[in-house]
C-alpha positions in Angstrom: 68.1 209.7 125.7 66.0 206.5 126.8 66.8 204.1 123.8 71.0 205.0 124.9 70.0 204.3 129.1 68.3 201.5 127.8 71.3 199.9 126.3 73.0 200.9 129.0 71.0 199.3 131.3 71.1 196.2 129.8 74.6 196.3 129.0 75.5 196.8 132.8 73.0 193.9 133.6 75.1 191.3 131.1 78.5 192.7 132.8 76.5 191.1 136.3 74.7 187.8 135.3 78.2 186.9 133.4 80.4 188.0 136.5 77.9 186.2 138.7 78.4 182.9 137.3 80.8 180.0 138.7 83.7 179.4 136.9 83.4 175.4 135.9 85.8 173.4 138.5 88.2 171.0 137.2 87.4 167.4 138.2 88.5 166.3 142.0 91.1 163.3 141.0 92.6 163.7 144.6 90.7 160.6 145.7 91.8 158.2 142.5 95.3 160.2 142.7 95.2 159.2 146.6 94.2 155.3 146.3 96.9 155.3 142.9 100.0 156.5 145.4 98.7 154.0 148.0 99.1 150.8 145.7 102.1 152.7 144.0 103.7 152.2 148.2 101.7 148.7 147.6 103.7 147.3 144.5 107.1 148.7 145.9 107.2 147.0 149.2 105.7 143.7 146.6 109.3 144.5 144.8 111.5 145.1 147.7 110.5 142.3 149.7 111.1 140.0 146.7 114.1 141.3 146.0 113.0 142.5 143.1 114.6 145.9 142.5 114.7 146.3 138.7 110.8 146.4 138.8 110.8 149.0 140.9 112.4 151.3 138.2 109.3 152.8 137.0 108.2 154.1 140.3 110.8 156.3 140.7 111.4 159.3 138.0 114.8 159.0 136.3 115.8 162.6 138.4 114.9 161.1 141.7 117.0 162.6 144.8 117.1 159.9 147.4 118.1 161.7 150.8 119.2 159.4 154.1 119.8 160.0 157.5 123.4 159.2 157.0 125.7 159.8 153.6 125.1 162.2 150.9 122.1 162.5 148.8 121.8 160.3 146.1 120.8 161.5 142.7 119.4 159.5 139.5 117.3 155.9 139.4 119.9 153.8 138.7 122.0 155.1 141.6 119.2 154.6 143.8 118.3 151.3 143.0 121.9 150.4 143.4 122.1 151.7 146.8 118.6 150.0 147.4 120.2 146.5 146.1 123.4 146.6 148.1 122.0 147.8 151.2 119.0 145.2 151.9 118.8 141.3 152.3 116.0 140.2 152.0 116.3 137.2 153.1 116.8 138.2 157.1 114.4 141.3 156.6 111.0 142.0 155.2 109.3 145.4 154.9 106.0 146.5 156.0 104.8 150.7 155.6 102.0 153.1 156.3 100.6 155.4 153.9 99.8 158.5 157.2 99.6 161.3 154.7 98.8 161.3 151.0 98.5 165.7 149.9 97.5 166.0 145.8 98.6 169.4 144.2 98.0 169.2 140.2 100.8 166.9 139.1 102.5 167.1 142.1 101.8 164.6 145.6 103.4 164.4 149.2 102.9 161.5 151.3 104.4 159.9 154.6 104.1 157.3 156.7 106.3 155.3 158.8 108.3 151.7 157.9 109.1 148.5 159.7 112.1 146.0 159.1 111.3 142.8 160.5 113.2 139.8 160.8 112.6 136.6 158.9 112.7 133.3 160.1 115.8 132.3 158.6 117.8 135.4 160.4 120.5 135.3 163.4 118.9 136.0 166.5 121.3 139.4 166.0 119.2 140.4 163.4 117.0 143.6 165.0 114.1 144.8 164.1 114.6 148.5 162.6 111.7 151.4 162.1 111.5 155.0 161.5 109.6 157.4 158.7 109.7 158.3 155.3 108.4 161.2 153.3 108.0 161.4 149.5 107.2 163.9 146.7 105.6 162.1 143.7 105.5 163.9 140.3 102.8 162.8 137.4 105.3 160.8 135.0 104.2 160.8 131.4 101.9 158.5 131.1 99.7 159.8 134.1 101.1 157.5 136.5 102.7 158.9 140.2 106.7 158.4 140.2 108.8 159.4 143.4 110.8 162.1 142.7 112.7 163.1 146.4 112.3 160.5 148.9 113.4 161.0 152.6 113.4 158.5 155.6 114.9 158.4 158.7 115.3 155.7 161.4 113.9 155.5 164.7 116.4 155.3 167.6 117.1 152.0 169.6 115.4 151.3 172.6 117.8 151.7 175.1 118.3 148.2 177.0 116.9 147.1 179.8 119.8 147.1 182.6 119.4 144.1 185.6 
């Protein structure tokens, strides 16, 4: 009987000790991932401002969906790149952007910020600056890099004209 009680007590102690151990936590990669997403935005802007839309390709997922303020959603990397190339004249407007927030969750990340299109010196007086907000859902690509998967943007309303 004493042996049975001893074995039961020892078994209970082992179970409790096993339950008290902390699980091994996965390494926190959010800082590295956040840095990589900031770098991806910077590279996107560099390519945009150079008019090098083909170099944007690897930053966009094959199944990207672009949701603009007006019109239908645009699906697929090639269609999005074509839309960007048709709608932007780098000789007249250059883009800047901020990244205000990045949230990483495994193989997905969310980022948001603001954008500005500013007239260049070559732009005529009727070319106005524009600004707005953007929101992107990223997914980790096969190479471990981040790709833009879902992209939405809006444009702030123009300031009302001042009357005289």
